[in-house]
C-alpha positions in Angstrom: 49.6 12.6 87.4 51.4 14.4 84.6 50.4 17.9 83.6 49.5 16.6 80.1 47.2 13.9 81.6 45.6 16.4 84.0 44.8 18.7 81.0 43.5 15.7 79.0 41.1 14.8 81.9 39.9 18.4 82.2 38.9 18.4 78.5 37.5 14.9 78.7 35.2 15.9 81.6 33.8 18.8 79.4 33.5 16.6 76.3 31.6 13.8 78.1 29.2 16.5 79.4 28.0 17.2 75.8 25.2 14.9 74.6 26.3 13.6 71.2 24.4 10.3 71.1 23.8 8.8 67.7 21.0 8.0 67.4 19.2 10.4 67.7 22.2 12.5 66.4 20.5 15.7 67.4 23.8 17.5 67.2 24.1 21.2 66.1 26.9 23.5 65.2 27.2 25.0 68.8 27.7 23.1 72.0 30.7 20.8 71.7 31.9 22.7 68.6 32.0 26.0 70.5 34.1 24.2 73.1 36.5 22.8 70.5 37.0 26.1 68.8 37.6 27.9 72.1 40.4 25.4 72.9 42.2 25.2 69.6 44.6 28.2 69.8 46.0 29.5 66.5 43.9 27.1 64.4 42.0 28.0 61.3 38.6 26.3 61.9 36.1 25.5 59.2 32.7 24.3 60.5 30.3 22.5 58.1 26.7 21.3 58.7 26.0 18.4 56.4 22.5 18.0 57.7 20.7 15.4 59.9 23.0 16.0 62.8 26.2 15.4 60.8 28.6 18.2 61.5 32.3 18.4 60.9 35.1 20.7 62.1 38.4 20.9 60.2 41.0 22.7 62.3 44.4 23.5 60.8 47.5 25.2 62.2 50.5 25.8 60.1 51.3 23.3 57.3 50.9 19.8 58.8 51.7 16.6 57.0 49.4 14.4 59.1 45.6 14.6 59.5 44.1 13.3 62.7 40.4 12.3 62.4 38.3 11.6 65.5 34.5 11.3 65.8 32.6 13.0 68.5 29.3 11.0 68.4 28.7 8.2 70.8 26.3 5.3 70.9 23.2 5.7 73.1 23.5 5.0 76.8 21.7 2.0 78.4 19.6 1.7 81.6 22.5 -0.3 83.1 24.7 2.7 83.8 25.5 3.0 87.6 25.6 6.9 87.4 25.0 9.6 84.9 26.8 8.8 81.6 27.4 12.5 81.0 29.4 13.1 84.2 33.0 11.9 84.0 34.1 9.8 87.0 37.8 9.3 87.6 39.3 6.8 90.0 42.9 5.7 90.5 43.1 3.9 87.1 40.1 4.8 84.9 38.0 7.6 83.5 34.4 6.5 83.2 31.8 8.2 81.0 29.8 7.9 77.8 32.3 8.2 74.9 35.4 8.2 77.2 36.7 5.1 75.4 35.0 5.6 72.0 36.5 8.0 71.4 36.3 11.3 73.3 39.5 10.4 75.2 41.5 10.8 72.0 39.8 14.2 71.3 40.7 15.3 74.8 44.3 14.3 74.4 44.5 16.2 71.1 43.1 19.3 72.7 45.6 19.1 75.5 48.5 18.6 73.1 47.3 21.5 70.8 47.5 23.8 73.9 50.8 22.4 75.1 52.5 22.7 71.8 52.7 25.3 69.0 53.4 22.7 66.3 51.7 22.4 63.0 48.5 20.2 63.3 45.4 19.2 61.4 42.3 17.8 63.1 39.0 16.7 61.5 36.2 16.2 64.1 33.0 14.5 62.9 29.6 13.5 64.4 28.2 10.7 62.2 30.5 7.6 62.7 28.2 5.7 64.9 25.6 5.1 62.2 25.2 4.1 58.6 25.4 7.5 57.1 29.0 8.8 56.8 28.4 12.2 55.4 31.3 14.1 57.0 34.2 12.0 55.7 32.7 11.7 52.2 32.3 15.5 52.0 35.8 16.0 53.2 37.2 13.6 50.6 35.5 15.6 47.8 37.7 18.6 47.8 40.3 18.9 50.5 44.1 18.9 49.6 45.8 15.7 50.5 47.9 15.1 53.6 50.8 12.6 53.6 48.8 10.2 55.9 45.7 10.1 58.0 45.5 8.7 61.6 42.0 7.8 62.6 41.2 7.8 66.3 39.6 4.6 67.6 40.3 2.4 70.7 43.4 0.4 69.7 45.3 0.2 73.0 47.7 2.8 71.6 48.9 0.6 68.8 48.7 1.2 65.1 46.1 -0.9 63.3 46.8 -1.3 59.6 44.0 -3.6 58.6 40.4 -4.4 59.5 37.3 -5.9 58.0 34.8 -4.2 55.8 31.1 -4.0 56.7 27.9 -4.7 54.8 24.3 -4.5 56.0 21.5 -6.1 54.0 17.7 -6.2 54.1 15.8 -9.1 52.5 12.0 -9.2 52.1 10.3 -12.5 51.3 6.8 -12.7 49.9 4.4 -15.7 50.4 0.7 -16.2 50.3 -1.6 -16.3 53.4 -3.6 -19.4 53.9 -4.7 -22.1 56.4 -1.6 -23.9 57.9 -3.3 -27.2 57.6 -2.9 -27.4 53.9 0.2 -28.5 51.9 2.7 -25.8 51.2 4.9 -25.2 48.2 8.3 -23.5 48.3 6.9 -20.1 47.6 3.9 -20.2 49.9 5.4 -19.4 53.3 7.6 -16.3 53.5 9.1 -17.4 56.8 10.0 -20.8 55.5 11.8 -19.1 52.6 13.7 -17.0 55.2 14.7 -20.1 57.2 15.8 -22.1 54.1 17.9 -19.1 52.9 19.5 -18.8 56.4 20.5 -22.4 56.4 22.2 -22.1 53.0 23.9 -18.8 53.9 25.3 -20.1 57.2 26.7 -23.1 55.3 28.4 -20.9 52.9 29.9 -18.8 55.7 31.4 -22.0 57.2 33.0 -22.9 53.8 35.0 -19.6 53.9 36.6 -20.2 57.3 40.0 -21.0 55.6 40.3 -17.6 53.9 42.6 -15.1 55.7 44.3 -11.7 55.5 46.9 -10.3 57.9 45.9 -12.5 60.8 42.1 -12.3 60.2 40.3 -15.4 59.1 36.9 -16.2 57.6 33.8 -14.2 57.1 32.1 -12.6 60.1 28.3 -13.0 59.5 25.3 -12.3 61.6 21.6 -12.7 61.0 20.4 -9.9 63.3 16.6 -10.0 62.8 13.8 -12.1 61.3 10.2 -11.0 61.6 7.0 -11.7 59.8 3.9 -13.9 59.8 0.6 -13.7 61.6 0.1 -16.7 63.9 0.9 -20.4 64.1 -2.1 -21.6 62.0 -1.7 -19.0 59.2 0.8 -19.4 56.4 3.2 -16.4 56.6 2.5 -14.0 53.7 5.6 -11.9 54.3 8.9 -11.9 56.2 11.8 -9.5 56.6 15.4 -10.6 57.4 18.3 -8.3 58.2 21.9 -9.6 58.2 25.3 -8.0 58.5 28.7 -9.3 57.4 32.3 -8.3 58.0 34.4 -9.4 55.0 38.1 -9.6 54.8 40.0 -7.0 52.8 40.7 -9.6 50.2 37.0 -10.5 49.7 34.9 -9.2 46.8 31.7 -7.9 48.5 29.7 -7.8 45.2 30.5 -11.5 44.6 29.6 -12.4 48.1 26.2 -10.6 47.8 25.4 -12.3 44.5 26.2 -15.7 45.9 24.1 -15.1 49.0 21.2 -13.9 46.9 21.4 -17.0 44.9 20.6 -19.1 47.9 16.9 -18.1 47.9 14.7 -20.8 46.6 12.3 -18.2 45.4 13.3 -14.8 44.1 13.1 -12.4 47.1 10.7 -9.5 46.9 13.6 -7.3 47.9 17.4 -7.9 48.4 19.0 -4.5 49.2 22.3 -3.5 50.7 21.6 -0.7 53.2 25.1 0.1 54.1 28.6 -0.7 52.9 32.0 0.3 54.3 35.2 -0.9 52.6 37.8 -2.9 54.4 41.1 -1.4 55.5 43.2 -1.3 53.4 40.7 -0.8 50.6 41.1 -2.3 47.1 41.6 -5.7 45.6 44.1 -8.1 47.1 47.2 -6.6 45.4 46.3 -3.0 46.1 45.2 -3.8 49.6 48.5 -5.4 50.5 50.5 -2.5 48.9 48.4 0.0 51.0 49.0 -2.0 54.2 52.7 -1.9 53.6 52.6 1.8 53.0 50.7 2.3 56.3 53.3 0.1 58.1 56.1 2.3 56.7 54.3 5.4 58.1 53.9 3.7 61.5 57.5 2.7 61.6 58.6 6.2 60.6 56.5 7.7 63.4 57.7 5.1 65.9 54.2 3.9 66.7 54.0 0.2 67.8 52.1 -1.9 65.3 49.2 -4.0 66.6 47.2 -6.8 65.1 44.4 -6.4 62.5 41.0 -6.1 64.1 37.5 -7.2 63.4 35.7 -3.9 63.9 35.2 -1.3 61.2 36.5 2.2 61.2 36.3 5.2 58.8 40.0 4.8 58.1 38.7 2.5 55.3 37.0 5.5 53.6 40.3 7.4 53.5 42.1 4.3 52.2 39.5 3.9 49.5 40.1 7.6 48.4 43.8 6.9 48.1 45.2 8.1 51.4 47.6 6.1 53.5 45.5 5.5 56.6 46.0 3.8 59.9 44.0 3.6 63.1 45.4 4.6 66.5 43.9 5.7 69.8 43.7 5.2 73.6 41.4 2.5 75.1 40.3 -1.0 74.4 37.4 -1.8 72.1 36.1 -4.2 74.8 35.1 -1.2 76.9 33.4 0.6 74.0 29.6 0.6 73.7 29.3 -0.8 77.3 27.5 0.5 80.4 30.0 2.4 82.5 32.3 2.7 79.5 35.8 3.5 80.6 39.3 4.2 79.4 42.5 3.6 81.4 44.4 6.6 82.6 47.6 5.0 81.4 46.1 4.8 77.9 45.1 8.5 77.9 48.6 9.5 79.1 50.3 7.3 76.5 48.1 8.6 73.7 48.7 12.2 74.7 52.4 11.8 74.8 52.4 10.1 71.4 50.3 12.8 69.9 52.6 15.5 71.2 55.6 13.6 69.8 54.0 13.2 66.4 53.1 16.9 66.2 56.7 17.8 67.0 58.2 15.1 64.8 56.2 16.1 61.7 56.4 19.8 62.1 
């Protein structure tokens, strides 16, 4: 085991021990932030509480050209963990713990590198990525001087990801009229029937988009996650609620998609509201998105980071791209191990990421 990996695991053990689950996102300005500040020698640290458990720490040493952004919050644990999720377990090949893969492993590697090197560096740590309320990044983008590029930490198997899907979450409420189910029903009477008819049309439209593509990604990812409503089998459902999510390609116009999907309702819904939207990476229309992808590729090439495939999951790199930054995603671990019971990251991945971070800090100094 190298000294850099040993230091990374030491930090990861401490970081996993802090409860930063989101929800409930009961995260304050002490705890994990006290640990970060104590282990960032020579950094000018600015801590900001954005409310509702959203806290960010911007740490800068020297005059860096790159900004590294990594989130500290994790998803909740599940009953299927075989041991405490807050106690790091290390075997011959893996480090197991809540957030070890997504993405405290990257945080630990950055801390190890910051202590092993005196190079210029800028880190932005946040606590609100695992939820539909990205206060930290949006606040940062309002007034901080630009860096040449932003590297967002997520599990990408130590490859640069230049493109990923956007994300949109939507709530639809259908209104009907309660009555005895033995009677004839019109199109507007049963709210659950409205929801089912809408679903059929929406799924058909998703199938029609299967041929659309961008940088290796194809089609629209679409998921009806919840339908609820009604009273009982012999009562016409007076109300129903449907929630769906979609992951559009960077080349897709989300407003057009939503307008088309809304038009599939036989009866005007009582409510059709987008509850969260995250842009795709790269952000912008087709021409701007491709230009931004090429700029990110140039950065990855200049930094000698191997380039991987576009991915289906969403990251906050898209928010930086939307604001005009050249942004890419890079970090240790595989997304397949994120959000799972006994979440883990390979030691080889941690070692590779730490060595790359150290090289980048020295290269861009």
